[in-house]
N, C-alpha and C positions, 0 to 999 in steps of 0.2 A: 353524489357518487352512486347511491342505490338507484336513482332515477336512471342514470347513465347506464349501468350494467343491465338494468331491467330493458332498457330500450335496444340494446345490442345483443341480448341473449339469444336472438334468432341465428347468430353465427355459430354457436356452440363453442366449445373450448379446445377442440383437437381436429380441425379439419386441415386441408391443404394449405390455406392462408396461414393458419397458426404455425404449422410445421416449417413453412418456409421462413417466416419471420423469427421463430425460435431458433432455427439452425443459423441463419444468416447473422443474427444479432449475437449469438455465441462466438461466431468468427471475429466479430468486431472487437471482441475483448483481447484478442491474441497480441495486437500491437501494443497495447498498454502494458500487458504483463511482459511482453519481450523486452521493453525498455526499462522497466521498474528498477532493476538493480544493475543497469548498465555502468553506474558510477563504479561499482566494485572492480570490474574488469578494465574500464578505460583508465582509472586512477590507481591501479594495482601498482605496488612498489617492489620491484624485483630486487633480490640481494645485490648489494653494490659495495664498492670499495674505491678509494682514490685511484685515479688513472696515473700510470707511470708512463710517460712520453717514450716513443721508440728511441728517440735521439739520446736518451740516457745511456744506452749501451750497457744495460743490465742484463744479466742472465735471469732465467725464470726463478731460479732459487732466491736470488737477491731481491727480485721484485716481490716475491712472496714474503721475504724477510723485512721488506720496507714498510709493510703494512702492520701496525700494531694488533695485538691480539687482546681482548677485553672479555670479561665474563658477563653473561647476560642470561638471567633465568637459570643460573647454576650451570650454564654451558658456555664453553670458550667459543668466541666467534671473532672474526677479523673486524676491525673498526671500519665504520662506513663513512666517517667524516674526517678522518685525519690520517696522516702518513709520517714516517720520519723524514727529516729534512734530507733531501736527496743529495745536496752538496756535502753534507757530512757523511752520507753513506759511501760515497765514493772514495773517501779518505780513510776508511776503516778496514782493518783486516778480518774482523769477525763481527757478525750482526748482533752478538750478544753485549756489544759495548753500549753504554748508555747514550742515548741519542735524544735530541730535541724533536719535538713533533711540530707539524704545521697542518694547515687545511688543505683541502684538495684544490690546489691552485690550477691544476691542469684538467679539471673536470673529474668524471666518475666512469668506472667501467662497471656495466650492469649485467647481471647474469641473464641468459637467454634460454634457461631451462624451461620455463613456462611461458614466457612473453617474449616475442621478437621486439616489440617496442610498445610503451604505454605513455600516456600524457605525462606522467611522472619522470620516465626516462628521457623523453624527447626535450621538455622544458626544464629538467633538473629540478624538479620540486622536492628536494631533499635537503637535509643538514640545515643551514640557516634559512632556506626557503620552504622548509617542511610545513610551516604554518599554512602554506597555500593549498595543501591537500584537503584537510577538513573545511577550509573555507569554500573550496569548489564543490564539495559535497553539500555544504550548507546552501550554497546558492542554488543548486539543482533542487533541493526539497523546498526552498522558499519559493521557487517556481510553481511546485506542486501546491503549496499553501496558497499562493495567489489564485491558482486555478480552482481550488476548492471554495474560495471566497467569492469569485465572481462568476463561476460557471452556472450555478443555480439561478441567479438572477438573469444572466443572459439567456439561458434556456427557457425560462418562464417568459421572457419578453419576444424572442425570436423563434422559438420552437426547439424541439429536442433534436430533430434530424439535422439542421444546419450545424449546431453545436457539435453533435457527434462526428460528423465528417469534416467540420472545420478543425476540430482537435486532432483527428487522424492525419489530416493533411499537415498541421503544424509538426506533429511527430516526424513525418516523413521528410519534410523540408529541412528542419533544423538537425535531425540526425544526420542528414546529408551534408549539411552545411558545416557542421563541427569537424568533419573529416578534412577540411580545407582550411581550418583555422591556423593562422601563421604564428600566433602567440598565445600565451596563457591568458591575458585579459580578453582577447576576442573569443577564445574558446569558452571562457566563464559566462560571457553574455550570451552566447548561443546556447550553452548548457542550461541557463535560466529558462529560456523558451522551450527547450526540450522537456524539462520538468513540468512546465505549465500545461503543455499538451497531453502529458502522459495520464495525469489523474482526471483531467477534463473529458478525456475520451471514455473512461470507465464509467464516471458518474452519468454522462449523457446516454450512454448505451444502456446501463442499468434501469434508469428511469424510463427510457423509451421502451424497453421490453416489458417493464411492470405495467405500462399503461396500455400497451398493445394487447397483452395476454391477460387471461382472466381464469378464475378458479384454480383448480389444482395444477394447470398448466403454468400458471404464473408462479406458484409456489416452487415447483420443480425448477423452473428457469432461475429464479432469484436465489434459491437456497443451495443449489448444487451445480447445475449445468453452466451457468455463466461464470461463476467464480472458478469452477474446475478448468474451463477453457483459458481463464486468465492465468491460472497455475501452469497450465500446459505452455503457455507463452514464456513464463519464467523458467521453466525447465529447458526450453529450447535455447536460451541464452548461454549457459556454460557449455552446452554442446557445441554452439556456433563459435564461441570463444576458443575452445580447444582446437577447432579446425582453422580459425582465422586469428593468428598470433599478433598481427599488427593492429593497433588501435584505430588507425584511419580506415583500414579495410574494414574492421568490426563496426565502425560508425556507419559506414555505407551499408552493411548488411542490416543494420538496425531499421533502415528505411524500408526494407523489402515488404515485411507483413503489412505495413500501413499503405503502401502502394497497391498491394493485392486486394486491399479491401475497399479502395475508392470506387471501383465499379459498382459496388453493391448500392451506391446511392439510388440507382434506377430500380432497385429490387425491394427496398425497404421504405414503407410509407411513413408519412408523419403521424404522430399520435392524434387519433381522432378525439381522444379525451381532452388533450390540451387544446385542440381546435375549438371544441365545444366550450371550454373555459374562457376562451378569448372571444367567443360570440360568433365564430366563423362556422356556422352550422352547415352551410352549403357544402364547403370544403370537406367537412367531416363526413357528410352523408355520401360524397363521391368516393371517399376511402372505404367506407363501410359497404357501399353497393358493389365496389370492385371486389372486396373480400368476400361477399356473398356469391359472386359469380365463381370465384376460386373454389369456394366450398360447395357449390352447386346447391344453394339453398335460396329460397325466395325472400327477398327483403320486403318489409312492409311498405306500403305506398308512402307513409309518412313515418320516418324513424323516430324523430324526436317530436313528441306531441307539443302542439302550440302552447298549451298550459304550462307544461315544463319549461319551455323556451322562455315564456314570458316571467316565470318564476326565477329562472337562472338569471335573466337580464335584471329583474327588479332587485335581486338580492346582491347586486355588485356594491360592495362596500369597501372601505379602506382596508388594504390588505395588512395583515399582521406583520410586524418588523422584527428585526433581530432583538430590539430592546425588550419586546414582549417576553422573551425568554427569561428575563430578570425583573419583571414587573411586580409579581406577586411572590409572596413568601415561599409557597409551596414549590411552584415551578422554578423559582430561583435555586432553591436548594438541590432539587433534582438535576437542574442543569449544570450547576457548579460541580456537582459529584460526577456527573457523566463526562465532563470535560477533563476532570482530573483522571478518571479511569482510562479514557481514550488516549490522553497524553501519556500515561505511565505504560500501558500495554504496547503502544507503538514505539516508545523508546526501547522497550525490551525486544520487540520484533526486529527492529532495524539495527539495534545493537548486537543482537545475535548474528544477524547477516554480516555485519562489518567485522565482527571478531572471528568469522570463519577462517579469514585469512591467516590468523595466528595459530591454527590447529595443525597437527602433523599430518602429512600425506599430501596427495595431488589436490591443488585447489580447486580444479574443475569437478573432480568427483565429489569433493566435499560440498560444494555449493548445489550441484545437481541433486545430491541426496537431501540437503536442506529444503529444496524446493519440492521434491517428490513427497516428503513427509506431509506436506499441506493437504494433499488429496485425501489421505484417511482422515485427516484432522477435520476437513470440511464434512466428510461423511459422518463422523462421530458428533459434529455440532448439529447436523440435520436431524440425526436420530434423537439426540437430547432435546432438541426443540419440540419434537413431537409428543414426548411423553414425560419430561421432567420439568419442575419450576425453573424459572429463568435464573433467580439468584443462585439456587443449588448448583445448577449446571456451570454458570460462571465461577463460582466459588471453587468447585471441584477442578475445573480445567486450569484455571489460573493458579491454584495451589500446586497442582502436579508440575507446572511449567516453573514455578519459583523454586520448588525444592530440587529439581533437576538442576537448575542454574547454580544454586548455592552449593551443591555437591561437586560441581566442576572444580572448585578449589582444591579438593583432595586428590583428584586425579589428573590434573591439567598436564603434568610433565612426566609422571611415573606410568600412567596407563593410557596411551593415545587412543586406542580403540574404545576403551570405557568412556573417555572423555567426549569422543564423537558421538556415542550412544546417548549420553546424557544431554548433549547439545540438541540432537535431533528429538529426544523426549520433551526437552523445554520447548523447542520450536512446535511440537505438536499440541502441547498444553496451551501455549500462547495463541496459536492460530485458531484452535477450537473456541477458546474463550471469546476471541474477537468475533468469530462467526456468530455465536450466541448473542454477543453484545450489540451487533447490528440490529437484530430482531427486538431485543430488549429495549434499545433506545427508540424504535418505532412504535413499540407498544406503550412506551412512557409518554410519548409526546402526543398533544392534541392533533386532530386532523388538520385543522386550520393552520397550524404552525409546524407540522411534521417535517416538511421538506427543509424550512429554515433551521430546525433543531438538528436534523441530520448533517446538513451542511457545516453547521457551527461545530459539531463534533468531529467532522472529517478535518476541518481546519486545525483543531487542536491535535488531531492525530498527525498531521504534517508538521506541526510545531514539535512534536515529539521526534518525528524522523529527522527534522532539521538539527536537533541537539545530539542525535545518536552518533554522528561521525567523530564527535569530540571524545566519545568514551574510550576509543583506542588510545588517545593522548594521555588519558589518566594511567595507563600501564607504566608511564615513566616513574610515577611515584610508588606504585605497587602493582606487581603483575596480576595480582587477582582483583584489583579494584573495579575494572569494567563489569566481571562477573557478579560481584557483590552487589553493584548499583542496579543491574538489570533485575537481579533476583529480589532486591529489596523493593524496588518499585512495583513488582508484581504482588509482593505481600501486601503493599499499601493499598492496591487495588481490591484484594481480598477483603481488607478491612472495610473499605468504603461500600462494598456490595451489601454489607449488613444494614446499611441505613437507607437502601433504595426499596420502594414499595414493590411488592410482587405483581406481576401481570398475567401470569400463567392461567389460561382459560378465563380471563376476565374481559368484560367488554371494553373496547377502545374509547378513550375520551375523544370527544369531537371538538369541544371548545375549551378555551383556557379557563373558563369558569368551572367546567367540570373537573379539569385537572387540579384546580385549587382546593378540591375537597380534602379535608385532612385525613391522612392515612396513617394508621397506627404502625409502630415498629413490630416486627415479629421475625422469629428465626427463619432461615431460608428453607428448612424442611417442614415447617408448619404449613398446614393447609389453609388457603384463604376462604373466609366465610363469604358466602354470596352477598352482593351489595343488598342494602336495605330497599324496601318498597319506595321510601320517600326520597331516595337518592335517584335522581333522574338520569344518572350516568348510564343505567341500563336500558333505558327507554329506546326503543326501536334499534338495539344493537345486540340482541341476543344471538344473532347469527353472524355478527361481524367477523370478517376474515382476519386471520393472524397475519401480522407483517413479518415475512420471512425473508431476510436478505443478508448474505454472508460474503465477505471478502476481506482481503488484507489491502486496504488503501495505504 
């Protein structure tokens, strides 16, 4: 890595080439963010009750009296899945008479206050078929999990650029295809493919930018600008859903950002760093000489010194595998703790997002605010990453989010405005913690297996997001149970942080052997002593760059 950056240092860090790549790659994050929470609006459940057919010849008062009233959350509401038997209603003189109830034999009538149509209302995924709602969300996130698992290996083999634009094409194709789904099973299959493309596009774009850019430009790109544009995409979705109330039309709108990004294929180059790692030095030099022309600097006659080329070629050994994350005791302990933290925080993040539908007020405004709060959260995590220890930052942000979520139980129905404020505060804490966690994970992982470690953690994050749709179902047993679970999982993450080694201002481990060095436990606010002279961990790494990368995968 050091040889490569020395070889390409003639380009500088902020010329016309870097500006173009920086801006265009940030644009490629918008389609992934735009599609991230589409499941919330496509699978929204409007208020509904049993349909009373027109041929029943009943007045509006009798129609309303034919729907039983039940108490939910301390508030009376009409039944969603039952009605009084219509043949008995016709023979009664007063609706107060005791009547037998029946299911919605003639279908349902859905409110159109916020949605003209959704997947739930069109395919009637309610009452006895209500189990299909969380299953559909689960399939979507399993698509994302599959994307996390395979995208890194595909990208390492075929290149960053083809995977990036292949994923964006997948997003556009399948978001358009779901608009024409004739049935729920077909929709579910297409939705899986949509989820696969969503996360793959983000990972490929993030890696490509991190390898094309260097120095402070790379830090700014990975820690703030790229994830901020991703958040901008998520904020565009509720605004679009507010204007486009039909789920089929909304699905078509989801394809627009991806289609707009496809022409960028001809403006964004492949990663020269990846080309060098694959031994394709001639192609890498072509990219770098083109960049030198853009920056109006003179490239050296030979960019990669033959000695370095021979060294890179001779050092090709068997690549570390996923199993290396569990091979030695120290890396195994760190890996298992990171997997637990990533799983817990992402259950909380997506659980918060799905539970927004149960809050009082306009759902579009609520979701917009929940997305907008991520921007200051990324800013806070970026500032904390520059000056505070990693564990202390993670513990502080996660604890803030956990306490806010647990306090929601007190205000859920009595103070709607306070409840929304607590939800946004909890979202702020969780997102800021995830932002620092990305960097913390990169610094804990050895260079030779850092990409595999990040991919494995992203896989567990998607496993957490797959579980989160079922949190809403737990409200059947207790209305506060979803909030208790997400808050408790965040507290569990706080506890696990204490057992992770600190990495703030410490040299990065390059090999698994260096990672295996025993590290003692210390409190998160305690300063870390410099490594001993006999520990080769610091050798040739005193100026090692920090891994700074934040986003909500």
